[in-house]
C-alpha positions as CSV (number, residue, x, y, z in Angstrom):
1,M,6.3,-5.8,-1.6
2,K,7.0,-6.7,-5.1
3,I,6.7,-9.6,-7.7
4,D,9.7,-11.2,-8.6
5,K,8.8,-12.4,-12.1
6,D,11.0,-15.2,-12.4
7,K,10.0,-17.0,-9.4
8,Q,6.3,-16.0,-9.9
9,L,5.9,-14.7,-6.3
10,V,5.3,-12.2,-4.2
11,V,8.5,-11.3,-2.5
12,L,9.7,-8.6,0.3
13,D,11.3,-5.5,-1.3
14,E,12.0,-3.4,1.4
15,E,11.0,-2.8,5.4
16,H,10.3,0.0,6.9
17,E,9.9,0.6,11.1
18,G,8.4,3.9,12.4
19,I,8.1,5.7,8.9
20,S,5.4,8.0,8.2
21,P,3.4,8.1,5.2
22,D,4.9,10.8,4.0
23,E,8.4,9.5,4.4
24,L,7.3,5.9,3.2
25,K,5.9,7.7,-0.5
26,D,10.1,8.7,-0.9
27,E,10.7,5.1,-1.1
28,L,8.4,4.0,-3.3
29,P,9.6,3.5,-6.6
30,E,8.2,5.7,-9.1
31,R,7.5,3.7,-12.5
32,Q,7.5,0.4,-11.3
33,P,4.2,-0.9,-8.9
34,R,4.5,-2.2,-5.7
35,F,2.1,-3.7,-2.7
36,I,2.6,-2.2,0.5
37,V,1.3,-4.1,4.2
38,Y,1.3,-0.2,6.8
39,S,0.5,-0.2,10.1
40,Y,-1.2,3.2,11.2
41,K,-1.4,5.0,14.5
42,Y,-5.1,6.3,13.9
43,Q,-6.7,8.7,16.5
44,H,-10.3,8.6,16.5
45,A,-12.5,11.8,17.4
46,D,-13.2,9.8,20.9
47,G,-9.8,10.4,21.6
48,R,-9.2,6.2,21.2
49,V,-6.5,4.6,19.3
50,S,-6.0,2.4,16.8
51,Y,-3.7,0.7,14.6
52,P,-5.3,-0.5,11.3
53,L,-3.0,-2.6,9.2
54,C,-3.7,-0.9,5.5
55,F,-3.0,-3.0,2.0
56,I,-1.9,0.2,-0.9
57,F,-1.4,-0.7,-4.0
58,S,0.5,1.2,-5.5
59,S,0.7,1.5,-9.4
60,P,1.9,4.2,-10.9
61,V,1.3,5.9,-13.9
62,G,3.8,5.1,-16.6
63,C,4.3,1.6,-15.7
64,K,4.5,-1.2,-18.0
65,P,1.2,-2.6,-18.5
66,E,3.0,-6.0,-18.4
67,Q,3.8,-5.1,-15.2
68,Q,0.2,-3.7,-14.2
69,M,-1.5,-6.5,-14.9
70,M,0.8,-8.8,-13.0
71,Y,0.5,-6.5,-10.2
72,A,-3.9,-6.4,-10.9
73,G,-4.0,-10.0,-11.1
74,S,-2.0,-11.2,-8.0
75,K,-3.9,-7.9,-5.9
76,N,-6.9,-10.0,-4.7
77,K,-5.3,-13.1,-3.8
78,L,-2.6,-11.3,-1.7
79,V,-5.4,-9.4,0.0
80,Q,-7.3,-12.4,0.7
81,T,-4.5,-14.7,2.1
82,A,-3.2,-11.3,4.3
83,E,-6.9,-11.5,5.6
84,L,-6.6,-7.3,4.9
85,T,-10.1,-5.7,4.9
86,K,-8.0,-1.7,4.6
87,V,-7.5,-2.1,1.1
88,F,-6.4,1.4,-1.1
89,E,-4.9,2.6,-4.5
90,I,-2.7,5.0,-5.6
91,R,-2.1,5.8,-8.8
92,N,0.7,8.7,-8.0
93,T,3.1,8.1,-5.3
94,E,2.3,11.7,-4.4
95,D,-0.3,10.9,-3.2
96,L,0.6,9.1,-0.5
97,T,0.0,11.5,2.7
98,E,-0.9,11.2,6.2
99,E,-4.1,13.3,4.7
100,W,-4.7,11.0,2.3
101,L,-4.2,8.0,4.8
102,R,-6.5,9.5,7.4
103,E,-9.2,10.4,5.2
104,K,-9.2,6.7,3.6
105,L,-9.6,5.2,6.7
106,G,-12.3,8.0,7.8
107,F,-14.1,5.7,6.1
108,F,-14.1,3.2,8.1
109,H,-14.7,4.8,11.4
């Protein structure tokens, strides 16, 4: 999702199905922030499988300060409204990998 500056609204930018974290990072703009809601198939150590809904705030280094402020100011309200609990932030789109996501989710289990 991205922020429509003129309308002052968070809008759906793109939607993908069956995409891995590594494929997703290739879809993200390098110099623009984005809000990502990602359902991930997580295999627990005991064999159980869950599908946590992850909120990822991508705020790459090199974004315009105005954009960073607008997104940072909107993040908490969006997270609260959507009732998301797995909230992460990346500053470099290259960091968005399956390993990174599994490590972040491991904190919750």
